[in-house]
N, C-alpha and C positions, 0 to 999 in steps of 0.2 A: 510407371511408376517415373519420378523425373529424378533430376542427377542429383539433386541434394539428399535424396531418399537413396539410394543405392547400397552404403555402409553399412547402414545396419542391420542389414542379413550379414554380412559380413564380422560383426563385433559383437560375441553373445551379452555384452554388457549392454546392446542399442536396443535388444531380441525385446519383443511384447511382450513376452512371460516371463523377461526379467523383473525380479520382486528388487526395490530402491534397500541399500541399506545402508546409506549415507546421502547427504544432502551435495548435487555436483560442485564443482567451480568450473568456471568457463574463462578466456582469456578474453575479455574484450577488444583487445587489440590485435586477434586474431580472425574478428569477424570478416577483415575486407584481405584478398590478394595484391601484390604489389598494382595492377592493372586498375584496382578500386570496384572491382566484381566483389559479391559474397561468397565467401570460402565453402563449398559442399558440406564438408568433413564437421564446420563449425555448426552449421545448421543444423547437421544429424545430430548433435551432441544438444546445440540448442531445444529443436524438439523433443527428444528422447526425453529431458531434464523438465520441461515443462509439463508433457501429455504423463507420464511415470511417478513424478515428484509433486508437479507442482512448485518445485521451491528450487533456486539452485544461487550460488554466488557470484559475483563477477571482481575479476582484477582489471585493470589496463583499461580504466574506463573514461580516464584525460583529468584528474584530478589534478589543481597547484601544487606545485611545493609546499608544504605548509600547510595548505587549506584544511585538511584534514583535523588537524592537531587547533589550528585556530577556534574552530566550529565548536569543538568542544570542550575547548575552553572555554571561551563564553557561553556556552551553556551551562558549564558546573558554576558558573562565575552569576547567572542570573540567576540559577535555583538557591542560592548562598544566602541572598537578598533575605532583610528582614522580610518576613509572612504579611504587613502592613505593606509594602511593597508589591510583593507580586499581586495581592488581593484586590490591590488600584487600580489591576487590569483584567477582573472576573470576569471570565463569558458570562457569566450572568445581567453583566452590563450591555452585552451584545447580543441582538436578537438572531444574529448571524452566527452564532456559535463559537466566535472565534475569541482568544483570548486564553487566561489561565486557569486551570482550576485545578483544585489542593487533591492532596494525596486522598484517597476513598471517594473521591466525588465523583469518578466517573465510574459508570458500571457497564458489564459483562457476562452475560448469561443473568442477570438479576443480581448480579454481587458486584462489592465491589473492588477496585482496582487498588494495589500499592504502588502507585504512581502518581506523578504529578506533573503540567507539562502545559505547554503554550499553542496552542492553536492558531494556526493563517494559513491561507489561500491569497490567490491576487486582490489585487485593491483596488477597488471598485466601488462606485457610486450604487448606493442601496436601489433595489426598483421598490418604488413607494406601494407601503401595504395595500392603498385602492386599488392599485395597478393589478393588482395579482388576482390573477381569475382561478376558480377552482377546480383542484385535477392539476394547477401551475406551483402548488406551494410552496415546492425547491428554490423557487426565486427567492424566498427569505433566505436562503443562504450565501449570498452576494451580499459584500457589502465592504468596509473596513478593518483592518486590525486593528489590533491594540498592541502599542511596543511601549514601551520605558522611555520615557521622552530624554531622562539623564542619562540613557547607556546604547549611544548610536550605535554602536559598534554590533550589538545584538542585532540589528535588523539588518546589518550591511554583512555581515558574513550568514545569516538567514536566507535571505532573498538573495546572493551571489548562489548560494549552495542549489538552493531551487532552480537557478538558472541553468547551472550544469547537469541536477535530473532532469530538466525539459527536457533537457538535447540527446540525456544517454536512455530517457526515457523514450524519445520518438524513434533514434536509431532502433534500440530493441525491438518496438513494435511493429517497426519495416521489417527487419528481418524476420518476426516470429512470422507473421504472415505469409513469409516468402515459404515459411520452411514448411509453414503448412497447405503450399499450394495456393496461397492468393496473392493478388497484388498489393503490394507493398502498401498502398499510397488506398488503399481496401476501405479503410477509414477517416479519410482526409477530411472528407464533407463534416463531421464532428469533433476535428482537434483540430479547429480553426484557429485564431487569433482569441476566442474567447473559452478557451479551453478550460475545466474549474476546478487544477489541479489542488491539492491541498496539504498541508504536511505542519508537524508539530515537530516540538525538542521536550523530549519526554526524561524526566529522572523517578529511576525505580529504587523505593526503599524497601531494606528489611525489616522486618520484625513488626508490623502493621498488626494490630491485633485481630479488626474485624475485615483484613483481606487473607489472614494466613500466608497461605504458600503462594498464592493467587497477585502475581505482576500483573498480568492480564489473561484472564480467563478465553477457554477455546473459543475462538470464531475463525471466520473466513472472509475477506476485503472484498468491500462491494463497486471494488474501481476497476481499472484493467491492469495494470500493473504497479505493484508497491517494490522499491528501493528504499531498503535501508540500510544506515550506516549505523552497527554497534560498535561499543566498546569490546574491551577484553573481559568483561567479567562473565557473560555470559548468561546462560536462562532461557532465550528461544528453542521452543522443540515443535516439528512436525509432522504429522501425521498423515501420510499420504492416500491414499484412496484402499479402499481395499485391505486395510492396516490393521494392525490394533498396536504395533506397537508405535512408540514416540521415537522420532529420529534429532536425537541435537542438532543443534544449526552452531558449528565449532568457531568462536572468531578466529577473523582472519584477520589483521590490521589492516585499513584503510579498505578492507572490501566491502563490495555492497551484498547484501542480501535481496533476492529478487526473487515476489510471487506474483501468480497471477489470481485476478480478485474475478468478481462474481459476473462481471458483464461478459468478459471472453469464454466463461462457462457458459452463458446464455445463449450468443455469439454459435459457440462449435459445438451445443449439443453436446458437453461435457468433455469433449476429446479435450482440451483443455482446460483442468478443473482450479476451482478455489480453495486450494486447501488448507483443510484444518489446521491452526495453530494456536500454541497458546506462548506466557512466559513466566517461567520462575519466578517470582520475586529473589532476590540477589542475601545470602545469609543478614542477620540483623547487623545494623555496624558496616555494611557494604554498601557504594552508589552504584549505581548504576545507570547509561547515559546512551540515549540513542535518538534517532533523525531521522524518521520514516517521511517518505517521499510518497506520494501519491498520482500516478500521472492520469488523468482523468479527461474526457471528452468536455462538449459545453452542458451545460446542465439540463436542457433541452433537447437533448440527444434520444433518440430511442432507435435500440438494436437489437437487430432482425438477426438470425440466422444467418450462416454465411453456407456456401456450397462446398463443403469439402471433396477433393481426390475420395474414390470410391472406397481406396486400400485403406485410408483416414478414417471415413464415415465409418468402415465398419467395424474398430475400435470407439466410437463414441459411446459414453458410458451413459448418455444424458443427464440433463440439468438435474441438481439437487431438489427436493420436494420436502421440505418442512415447513409444513404448516406454519409451525410456530415463528417463523421467518420466514417468509417466501420472497424469491428472488423477483423482481421488476427487470422487466427490458428497460424501462426509464432509467436513466443514470440518474438524474437529479431527485426522482422519486425513491431513488433503493438508498441516496447517500443521504436525501432525509432522514429516510426511517433510519439508518443507523445512528446518524446524530438525536435522535428525537428519544429513542431508547438510551443511548450512551449519558445524555446528561438529562436525567430527566427534569430539573431544579432549571433548569432554562426556559424548558420548553411549557413545564408549569405555567413559568413566569409568563412568556412572551408569545407561545403558541400552544396555550391550553387547547384548543379546539383539535390537537391534534392528538392529544391523550384517549380521547373516546373513540378512538378506528383503533 
């Protein structure tokens, strides 16, 4: 057992059989010791949170003064625009699933979600359709974003935020790998300068009849690490592995909610879990805003199982096996599957061949 695992047996809260009763909070500024090395106690808490809960919150991650407030302000102003202005950026205009989707347009578990959103990813040239081979349809996801031309501050704030999240995601992924006994650069090859992160600006609305209480239905994320900025309204709930009870993720001003995606569950044979979560819609007449960022590798990345230390491998639970929503080791295929299901109108318009699968 390495140094980063020595305190787990000394702290009952970090024991393998401990039942999570709340979502942990970690201060990322404590990750490094004064000499620049990683703090073993922080790594213990990080590994426990990732293994037992699959969710935690972080503070001290380096946001600039006023950056969070500015992002929420410009997000709220965008969603307050006339519907016609937002629909000019409709994601049905985009074969890459980029742009605006209206309230109840996105579906989770086959039901509409009571939120509207603007999806965006790295700004890159699309891959010509005639160059996309069978089995590599995920290249359809690469392409340009849609931003309002008369509101440049929205793109500036959103892309500035994702630049920060990219750095935080890289630091967290390296720390998490070290915490489970792997080299920090284990996934360096698939997290090069072509990484396919994705993000969205989201606005939840209460009182949507067809959605009921579903802000977003229960699901797991399909990338590596999700970094979520949420406002103070609340509604996010998680259900750790083996539990029936839902744990609320209580809002902390400016904190990031962190959870792990299916790629890490596959890679660690379930030692790290893509924890099921959902969002309850806010009360009628109340707005909720959030900005999720999904730290992700190249679209053509294929994730193989890692070799865990024996003491950790003994507690690997195996990757989830849901025939209705199979996990795929190809990141791009897993991501395309998620978008195709969540936005069936876009799929039917641009990629009808995917609906038959």
